[in-house]
N, CA, C and O atoms as a CHARMM CRD file, in Angstrom:
* protein
*
  260
    1    1 UNK  N    -37.05100 108.02900 -60.86900 PROA 1      0.00000
    2    1 UNK  CA   -36.48700 107.91100 -59.53500 PROA 1      0.00000
    3    1 UNK  C    -37.62500 107.60800 -58.57000 PROA 1      0.00000
    4    1 UNK  O    -38.59500 108.36200 -58.49300 PROA 1      0.00000
    5    2 UNK  N    -37.51100 106.52400 -57.84700 PROA 2      0.00000
    6    2 UNK  CA   -38.58600 106.09300 -56.96000 PROA 2      0.00000
    7    2 UNK  C    -38.47100 106.77100 -55.60100 PROA 2      0.00000
    8    2 UNK  O    -37.36900 106.96500 -55.08800 PROA 2      0.00000
    9    3 UNK  N    -39.57800 107.11700 -55.04100 PROA 3      0.00000
   10    3 UNK  CA   -39.59300 107.66100 -53.69300 PROA 3      0.00000
   11    3 UNK  C    -39.57000 106.50100 -52.71800 PROA 3      0.00000
   12    3 UNK  O    -40.39800 105.59400 -52.80300 PROA 3      0.00000
   13    4 UNK  N    -38.61600 106.52700 -51.78500 PROA 4      0.00000
   14    4 UNK  CA   -38.53000 105.45000 -50.80400 PROA 4      0.00000
   15    4 UNK  C    -38.98900 105.95800 -49.45300 PROA 4      0.00000
   16    4 UNK  O    -38.85200 107.14000 -49.13600 PROA 4      0.00000
   17    5 UNK  N    -39.52300 105.07100 -48.68000 PROA 5      0.00000
   18    5 UNK  CA   -40.02100 105.41200 -47.35100 PROA 5      0.00000
   19    5 UNK  C    -39.09400 104.82000 -46.30300 PROA 5      0.00000
   20    5 UNK  O    -38.66400 103.67300 -46.43000 PROA 5      0.00000
   21    6 UNK  N    -38.78500 105.58500 -45.27900 PROA 6      0.00000
   22    6 UNK  CA   -37.98000 105.10300 -44.16400 PROA 6      0.00000
   23    6 UNK  C    -38.82500 104.25200 -43.23400 PROA 6      0.00000
   24    6 UNK  O    -40.00200 104.01900 -43.50800 PROA 6      0.00000
   25    7 UNK  N    -38.24400 103.78500 -42.13900 PROA 7      0.00000
   26    7 UNK  CA   -38.98600 102.91700 -41.21500 PROA 7      0.00000
   27    7 UNK  C    -40.21800 103.58600 -40.60200 PROA 7      0.00000
   28    7 UNK  O    -41.21100 102.90600 -40.34400 PROA 7      0.00000
   29    8 UNK  N    -40.18000 104.90700 -40.36000 PROA 8      0.00000
   30    8 UNK  CA   -41.32100 105.60800 -39.77800 PROA 8      0.00000
   31    8 UNK  C    -42.19800 106.23800 -40.86100 PROA 8      0.00000
   32    8 UNK  O    -43.10400 107.00800 -40.54200 PROA 8      0.00000
   33    9 UNK  N    -41.95000 105.93100 -42.11500 PROA 9      0.00000
   34    9 UNK  CA   -42.75300 106.48400 -43.18000 PROA 9      0.00000
   35    9 UNK  C    -42.25700 107.83100 -43.65700 PROA 9      0.00000
   36    9 UNK  O    -42.90300 108.45300 -44.50100 PROA 9      0.00000
   37   10 UNK  N    -41.12300 108.30600 -43.14300 PROA 10     0.00000
   38   10 UNK  CA   -40.59200 109.58700 -43.58700 PROA 10     0.00000
   39   10 UNK  C    -39.91200 109.40800 -44.94700 PROA 10     0.00000
   40   10 UNK  O    -39.43300 108.32500 -45.28600 PROA 10     0.00000
   41   11 UNK  N    -39.88700 110.49100 -45.70700 PROA 11     0.00000
   42   11 UNK  CA   -39.32000 110.46100 -47.05500 PROA 11     0.00000
   43   11 UNK  C    -37.79900 110.32700 -46.97200 PROA 11     0.00000
   44   11 UNK  O    -37.15600 111.05800 -46.22000 PROA 11     0.00000
   45   12 UNK  N    -37.23000 109.41500 -47.72800 PROA 12     0.00000
   46   12 UNK  CA   -35.79100 109.18300 -47.76500 PROA 12     0.00000
   47   12 UNK  C    -35.29800 109.49800 -49.17300 PROA 12     0.00000
   48   12 UNK  O    -35.29600 108.61300 -50.02800 PROA 12     0.00000
   49   13 UNK  N    -34.87400 110.75600 -49.44200 PROA 13     0.00000
   50   13 UNK  CA   -34.55600 111.15000 -50.81700 PROA 13     0.00000
   51   13 UNK  C    -33.38300 110.37600 -51.42100 PROA 13     0.00000
   52   13 UNK  O    -33.35800 110.16300 -52.63300 PROA 13     0.00000
   53   14 UNK  N    -32.43100 109.95900 -50.62400 PROA 14     0.00000
   54   14 UNK  CA   -31.27200 109.25000 -51.15800 PROA 14     0.00000
   55   14 UNK  C    -31.51900 107.75500 -51.27700 PROA 14     0.00000
   56   14 UNK  O    -30.74900 107.05900 -51.93800 PROA 14     0.00000
   57   15 UNK  N    -32.57000 107.25000 -50.65400 PROA 15     0.00000
   58   15 UNK  CA   -32.82400 105.81600 -50.67100 PROA 15     0.00000
   59   15 UNK  C    -31.82100 105.05000 -49.83100 PROA 15     0.00000
   60   15 UNK  O    -31.59600 103.86200 -50.06600 PROA 15     0.00000
   61   16 UNK  N    -31.21000 105.71700 -48.84400 PROA 16     0.00000
   62   16 UNK  CA   -30.15400 105.07400 -48.06300 PROA 16     0.00000
   63   16 UNK  C    -30.68300 103.91900 -47.22200 PROA 16     0.00000
   64   16 UNK  O    -29.94900 102.96200 -46.97400 PROA 16     0.00000
   65   17 UNK  N    -31.92000 103.98100 -46.78200 PROA 17     0.00000
   66   17 UNK  CA   -32.48200 102.87800 -45.99900 PROA 17     0.00000
   67   17 UNK  C    -32.55000 101.61500 -46.85100 PROA 17     0.00000
   68   17 UNK  O    -32.19900 100.52600 -46.39700 PROA 17     0.00000
   69   18 UNK  N    -33.00000 101.77300 -48.07800 PROA 18     0.00000
   70   18 UNK  CA   -33.08800 100.62400 -48.97600 PROA 18     0.00000
   71   18 UNK  C    -31.69000 100.08100 -49.27600 PROA 18     0.00000
   72   18 UNK  O    -31.49200  98.86600 -49.30900 PROA 18     0.00000
   73   19 UNK  N    -30.72500 100.97100 -49.49500 PROA 19     0.00000
   74   19 UNK  CA   -29.35200 100.52800 -49.76400 PROA 19     0.00000
   75   19 UNK  C    -28.76200  99.82300 -48.55100 PROA 19     0.00000
   76   19 UNK  O    -28.05600  98.82400 -48.69100 PROA 19     0.00000
   77   20 UNK  N    -29.05300 100.34600 -47.34900 PROA 20     0.00000
   78   20 UNK  CA   -28.54100  99.72800 -46.13200 PROA 20     0.00000
   79   20 UNK  C    -29.11200  98.33300 -45.95000 PROA 20     0.00000
   80   20 UNK  O    -28.38900  97.40000 -45.60000 PROA 20     0.00000
   81   21 UNK  N    -30.40400  98.19200 -46.18600 PROA 21     0.00000
   82   21 UNK  CA   -31.02400  96.86500 -46.06800 PROA 21     0.00000
   83   21 UNK  C    -30.43900  95.88900 -47.07100 PROA 21     0.00000
   84   21 UNK  O    -30.21800  94.72300 -46.74200 PROA 21     0.00000
   85   22 UNK  N    -30.18300  96.34800 -48.29400 PROA 22     0.00000
   86   22 UNK  CA   -29.56600  95.48100 -49.30000 PROA 22     0.00000
   87   22 UNK  C    -28.15900  95.08700 -48.85600 PROA 22     0.00000
   88   22 UNK  O    -27.75300  93.94200 -49.05500 PROA 22     0.00000
   89   23 UNK  N    -27.41000  96.01200 -48.26100 PROA 23     0.00000
   90   23 UNK  CA   -26.06200  95.71400 -47.76900 PROA 23     0.00000
   91   23 UNK  C    -26.10900  94.69800 -46.63500 PROA 23     0.00000
   92   23 UNK  O    -25.31900  93.75400 -46.62000 PROA 23     0.00000
   93   24 UNK  N    -27.01800  94.87700 -45.69300 PROA 24     0.00000
   94   24 UNK  CA   -27.12500  93.96600 -44.55500 PROA 24     0.00000
   95   24 UNK  C    -27.52300  92.57200 -45.02600 PROA 24     0.00000
   96   24 UNK  O    -27.00400  91.57500 -44.52500 PROA 24     0.00000
   97   25 UNK  N    -28.43300  92.49800 -45.97800 PROA 25     0.00000
   98   25 UNK  CA   -28.84700  91.19400 -46.48800 PROA 25     0.00000
   99   25 UNK  C    -27.72200  90.52000 -47.26500 PROA 25     0.00000
  100   25 UNK  O    -27.65500  89.29200 -47.30600 PROA 25     0.00000
  101   26 UNK  N    -26.84500  91.29600 -47.87700 PROA 26     0.00000
  102   26 UNK  CA   -25.77600  90.74500 -48.71200 PROA 26     0.00000
  103   26 UNK  C    -24.51400  90.44200 -47.91000 PROA 26     0.00000
  104   26 UNK  O    -23.71600  89.60900 -48.34000 PROA 26     0.00000
  105   27 UNK  N    -24.30500  91.07400 -46.77900 PROA 27     0.00000
  106   27 UNK  CA   -23.05600  90.97900 -46.04000 PROA 27     0.00000
  107   27 UNK  C    -22.66100  89.55300 -45.65300 PROA 27     0.00000
  108   27 UNK  O    -21.50600  89.19600 -45.88800 PROA 27     0.00000
  109   28 UNK  N    -23.52000  88.71400 -45.08000 PROA 28     0.00000
  110   28 UNK  CA   -23.07100  87.36700 -44.71800 PROA 28     0.00000
  111   28 UNK  C    -22.58400  86.56000 -45.91800 PROA 28     0.00000
  112   28 UNK  O    -21.62000  85.80300 -45.80200 PROA 28     0.00000
  113   29 UNK  N    -23.22700  86.70900 -47.04700 PROA 29     0.00000
  114   29 UNK  CA   -22.80800  85.99500 -48.24400 PROA 29     0.00000
  115   29 UNK  C    -21.41400  86.46800 -48.66700 PROA 29     0.00000
  116   29 UNK  O    -20.58100  85.65500 -49.06800 PROA 29     0.00000
  117   30 UNK  N    -21.16100  87.75700 -48.58000 PROA 30     0.00000
  118   30 UNK  CA   -19.85600  88.29500 -48.93100 PROA 30     0.00000
  119   30 UNK  C    -18.76400  87.77100 -48.01800 PROA 30     0.00000
  120   30 UNK  O    -17.65300  87.49800 -48.47400 PROA 30     0.00000
  121   31 UNK  N    -19.06100  87.62700 -46.74500 PROA 31     0.00000
  122   31 UNK  CA   -18.07000  87.10000 -45.80000 PROA 31     0.00000
  123   31 UNK  C    -17.72700  85.65600 -46.12200 PROA 31     0.00000
  124   31 UNK  O    -16.56300  85.26700 -46.02300 PROA 31     0.00000
  125   32 UNK  N    -18.71000  84.85400 -46.50600 PROA 32     0.00000
  126   32 UNK  CA   -18.43800  83.46200 -46.85500 PROA 32     0.00000
  127   32 UNK  C    -17.54800  83.38100 -48.07600 PROA 32     0.00000
  128   32 UNK  O    -16.63100  82.56100 -48.11500 PROA 32     0.00000
  129   33 UNK  N    -17.79600  84.21100 -49.06800 PROA 33     0.00000
  130   33 UNK  CA   -16.96600  84.20700 -50.26600 PROA 33     0.00000
  131   33 UNK  C    -15.56400  84.68700 -49.92900 PROA 33     0.00000
  132   33 UNK  O    -14.58900  84.16600 -50.47000 PROA 33     0.00000
  133   34 UNK  N    -15.44600  85.65900 -49.05600 PROA 34     0.00000
  134   34 UNK  CA   -14.13300  86.16500 -48.68700 PROA 34     0.00000
  135   34 UNK  C    -13.36000  85.09400 -47.92200 PROA 34     0.00000
  136   34 UNK  O    -12.15800  84.94200 -48.14000 PROA 34     0.00000
  137   35 UNK  N    -14.01400  84.35400 -47.03700 PROA 35     0.00000
  138   35 UNK  CA   -13.34500  83.29700 -46.29000 PROA 35     0.00000
  139   35 UNK  C    -12.86400  82.20100 -47.22600 PROA 35     0.00000
  140   35 UNK  O    -11.76500  81.67500 -47.04900 PROA 35     0.00000
  141   36 UNK  N    -13.66500  81.85100 -48.21300 PROA 36     0.00000
  142   36 UNK  CA   -13.26300  80.81500 -49.16200 PROA 36     0.00000
  143   36 UNK  C    -12.08900  81.29400 -50.00300 PROA 36     0.00000
  144   36 UNK  O    -11.19700  80.50300 -50.31100 PROA 36     0.00000
  145   37 UNK  N    -12.06600  82.54700 -50.37700 PROA 37     0.00000
  146   37 UNK  CA   -10.98000  83.07400 -51.19100 PROA 37     0.00000
  147   37 UNK  C     -9.69700  83.20500 -50.38700 PROA 37     0.00000
  148   37 UNK  O     -8.61400  83.01000 -50.93900 PROA 37     0.00000
  149   38 UNK  N     -9.78200  83.53200 -49.09400 PROA 38     0.00000
  150   38 UNK  CA    -8.58100  83.72500 -48.30100 PROA 38     0.00000
  151   38 UNK  C     -7.96400  82.41800 -47.85000 PROA 38     0.00000
  152   38 UNK  O     -6.81500  82.42400 -47.40800 PROA 38     0.00000
  153   39 UNK  N     -8.67100  81.28500 -47.93700 PROA 39     0.00000
  154   39 UNK  CA    -8.09300  80.01700 -47.52400 PROA 39     0.00000
  155   39 UNK  C     -7.04600  79.54500 -48.52900 PROA 39     0.00000
  156   39 UNK  O     -6.13100  78.81700 -48.14500 PROA 39     0.00000
  157   40 UNK  N     -7.14700  79.92900 -49.79400 PROA 40     0.00000
  158   40 UNK  CA    -6.17300  79.53500 -50.80500 PROA 40     0.00000
  159   40 UNK  C     -4.77700  80.04900 -50.49100 PROA 40     0.00000
  160   40 UNK  O     -3.84600  79.24700 -50.42700 PROA 40     0.00000
  161   41 UNK  N     -4.59000  81.34200 -50.29300 PROA 41     0.00000
  162   41 UNK  CA    -3.26400  81.85200 -49.95700 PROA 41     0.00000
  163   41 UNK  C     -2.73500  81.30600 -48.63000 PROA 41     0.00000
  164   41 UNK  O     -1.52500  81.14800 -48.46500 PROA 41     0.00000
  165   42 UNK  N     -3.62100  81.02100 -47.69500 PROA 42     0.00000
  166   42 UNK  CA    -3.19600  80.47400 -46.41600 PROA 42     0.00000
  167   42 UNK  C     -2.57100  79.09300 -46.59600 PROA 42     0.00000
  168   42 UNK  O     -1.54800  78.78200 -45.98600 PROA 42     0.00000
  169   43 UNK  N     -3.19000  78.27300 -47.43300 PROA 43     0.00000
  170   43 UNK  CA    -2.65400  76.93500 -47.68800 PROA 43     0.00000
  171   43 UNK  C     -1.30100  77.04500 -48.37600 PROA 43     0.00000
  172   43 UNK  O     -0.37400  76.30400 -48.04800 PROA 43     0.00000
  173   44 UNK  N     -1.18300  77.96000 -49.32500 PROA 44     0.00000
  174   44 UNK  CA     0.09300  78.16400 -50.00400 PROA 44     0.00000
  175   44 UNK  C      1.18200  78.61500 -49.04600 PROA 44     0.00000
  176   44 UNK  O      2.33200  78.19200 -49.16400 PROA 44     0.00000
  177   45 UNK  N      0.82900  79.46500 -48.10600 PROA 45     0.00000
  178   45 UNK  CA     1.79700  79.93600 -47.11300 PROA 45     0.00000
  179   45 UNK  C      2.27800  78.78400 -46.23100 PROA 45     0.00000
  180   45 UNK  O      3.47200  78.66900 -45.95200 PROA 45     0.00000
  181   46 UNK  N      1.36200  77.94500 -45.80000 PROA 46     0.00000
  182   46 UNK  CA     1.72200  76.80000 -44.95400 PROA 46     0.00000
  183   46 UNK  C      2.63500  75.84800 -45.71400 PROA 46     0.00000
  184   46 UNK  O      3.63800  75.38200 -45.17200 PROA 46     0.00000
  185   47 UNK  N      2.29300  75.55400 -46.97100 PROA 47     0.00000
  186   47 UNK  CA     3.13100  74.66600 -47.78200 PROA 47     0.00000
  187   47 UNK  C      4.51400  75.28500 -47.98000 PROA 47     0.00000
  188   47 UNK  O      5.52200  74.58100 -47.91600 PROA 47     0.00000
  189   48 UNK  N      4.56800  76.57900 -48.21700 PROA 48     0.00000
  190   48 UNK  CA     5.85900  77.25700 -48.38200 PROA 48     0.00000
  191   48 UNK  C      6.72100  77.18200 -47.13300 PROA 48     0.00000
  192   48 UNK  O      7.93300  76.98200 -47.22600 PROA 48     0.00000
  193   49 UNK  N      6.11500  77.33700 -45.97800 PROA 49     0.00000
  194   49 UNK  CA     6.86900  77.25600 -44.71900 PROA 49     0.00000
  195   49 UNK  C      7.39800  75.84600 -44.50300 PROA 49     0.00000
  196   49 UNK  O      8.54200  75.67200 -44.08200 PROA 49     0.00000
  197   50 UNK  N      6.58000  74.83600 -44.78700 PROA 50     0.00000
  198   50 UNK  CA     7.01000  73.44300 -44.62700 PROA 50     0.00000
  199   50 UNK  C      8.17900  73.14400 -45.56100 PROA 50     0.00000
  200   50 UNK  O      9.15200  72.50800 -45.15600 PROA 50     0.00000
  201   51 UNK  N      8.08600  73.60000 -46.80600 PROA 51     0.00000
  202   51 UNK  CA     9.17300  73.37400 -47.76800 PROA 51     0.00000
  203   51 UNK  C     10.43800  74.09700 -47.30500 PROA 51     0.00000
  204   51 UNK  O     11.53000  73.53400 -47.37900 PROA 51     0.00000
  205   52 UNK  N     10.30300  75.32800 -46.83300 PROA 52     0.00000
  206   52 UNK  CA    11.47300  76.07400 -46.35600 PROA 52     0.00000
  207   52 UNK  C     12.12200  75.37700 -45.17200 PROA 52     0.00000
  208   52 UNK  O     13.34800  75.29700 -45.09800 PROA 52     0.00000
  209   53 UNK  N     11.31900  74.87200 -44.25000 PROA 53     0.00000
  210   53 UNK  CA    11.87400  74.13900 -43.10200 PROA 53     0.00000
  211   53 UNK  C     12.58200  72.87000 -43.55200 PROA 53     0.00000
  212   53 UNK  O     13.63000  72.52300 -43.00800 PROA 53     0.00000
  213   54 UNK  N     12.02500  72.17100 -44.54000 PROA 54     0.00000
  214   54 UNK  CA    12.65600  70.95800 -45.05500 PROA 54     0.00000
  215   54 UNK  C     14.00400  71.29100 -45.69700 PROA 54     0.00000
  216   54 UNK  O     14.97100  70.54800 -45.52600 PROA 54     0.00000
  217   55 UNK  N     14.07300  72.38900 -46.42500 PROA 55     0.00000
  218   55 UNK  CA    15.33300  72.79400 -47.06100 PROA 55     0.00000
  219   55 UNK  C     16.36400  73.15400 -45.99700 PROA 55     0.00000
  220   55 UNK  O     17.52100  72.74500 -46.09300 PROA 55     0.00000
  221   56 UNK  N     15.95600  73.91300 -44.98900 PROA 56     0.00000
  222   56 UNK  CA    16.88600  74.29100 -43.91300 PROA 56     0.00000
  223   56 UNK  C     17.35800  73.05000 -43.16800 PROA 56     0.00000
  224   56 UNK  O     18.54000  72.94600 -42.83700 PROA 56     0.00000
  225   57 UNK  N     16.46500  72.11200 -42.89900 PROA 57     0.00000
  226   57 UNK  CA    16.85000  70.87600 -42.21000 PROA 57     0.00000
  227   57 UNK  C     17.81300  70.06000 -43.06600 PROA 57     0.00000
  228   57 UNK  O     18.76900  69.48400 -42.54700 PROA 57     0.00000
  229   58 UNK  N     17.56700  70.00700 -44.37500 PROA 58     0.00000
  230   58 UNK  CA    18.46400  69.27700 -45.27200 PROA 58     0.00000
  231   58 UNK  C     19.84700  69.89700 -45.32400 PROA 58     0.00000
  232   58 UNK  O     20.85000  69.18400 -45.29900 PROA 58     0.00000
  233   59 UNK  N     19.91000  71.21800 -45.39700 PROA 59     0.00000
  234   59 UNK  CA    21.20500  71.90300 -45.42200 PROA 59     0.00000
  235   59 UNK  C     21.93800  71.69500 -44.09700 PROA 59     0.00000
  236   59 UNK  O     23.14700  71.46200 -44.09300 PROA 59     0.00000
  237   60 UNK  N     21.22800  71.77700 -42.98200 PROA 60     0.00000
  238   60 UNK  CA    21.85800  71.56900 -41.67600 PROA 60     0.00000
  239   60 UNK  C     22.35400  70.13500 -41.54600 PROA 60     0.00000
  240   60 UNK  O     23.43000  69.90300 -40.99600 PROA 60     0.00000
  241   61 UNK  N     21.59500  69.18300 -42.04000 PROA 61     0.00000
  242   61 UNK  CA    21.99500  67.77600 -41.97100 PROA 61     0.00000
  243   61 UNK  C     23.25800  67.55000 -42.79900 PROA 61     0.00000
  244   61 UNK  O     24.16700  66.84800 -42.35600 PROA 61     0.00000
  245   62 UNK  N     23.32700  68.13800 -43.99900 PROA 62     0.00000
  246   62 UNK  CA    24.50700  67.99400 -44.84500 PROA 62     0.00000
  247   62 UNK  C     25.72700  68.69200 -44.22200 PROA 62     0.00000
  248   62 UNK  O     26.84900  68.20200 -44.35300 PROA 62     0.00000
  249   63 UNK  N     25.51700  69.81900 -43.55500 PROA 63     0.00000
  250   63 UNK  CA    26.61900  70.55800 -42.93500 PROA 63     0.00000
  251   63 UNK  C     27.17800  69.81000 -41.73000 PROA 63     0.00000
  252   63 UNK  O     28.37600  69.88200 -41.45900 PROA 63     0.00000
  253   64 UNK  N     26.33600  69.10600 -41.01800 PROA 64     0.00000
  254   64 UNK  CA    26.78500  68.40200 -39.80400 PROA 64     0.00000
  255   64 UNK  C     27.21000  66.96000 -40.08200 PROA 64     0.00000
  256   64 UNK  O     27.65000  66.26800 -39.16400 PROA 64     0.00000
  257   65 UNK  N     27.09200  66.50800 -41.28400 PROA 65     0.00000
  258   65 UNK  CA    27.39600  65.13300 -41.62500 PROA 65     0.00000
  259   65 UNK  C     28.87700  64.88800 -41.65000 PROA 65     0.00000
  260   65 UNK  O     29.31200  63.77000 -41.92300 PROA 65     0.00000
């Protein structure tokens, strides 16, 4: 188990400073991956809404014909 030093040189037994720095350095990359993953369901939702509107318009057109 390595002894880690905090910003002022104080002993950090849990190593939380090192873990926090690793989290901060990793966070922007995680957000980019999350944005790329969430765009897939969004596109599917938009396509589903367009198809549903087309079906409703077709049914309304047939009913009023």
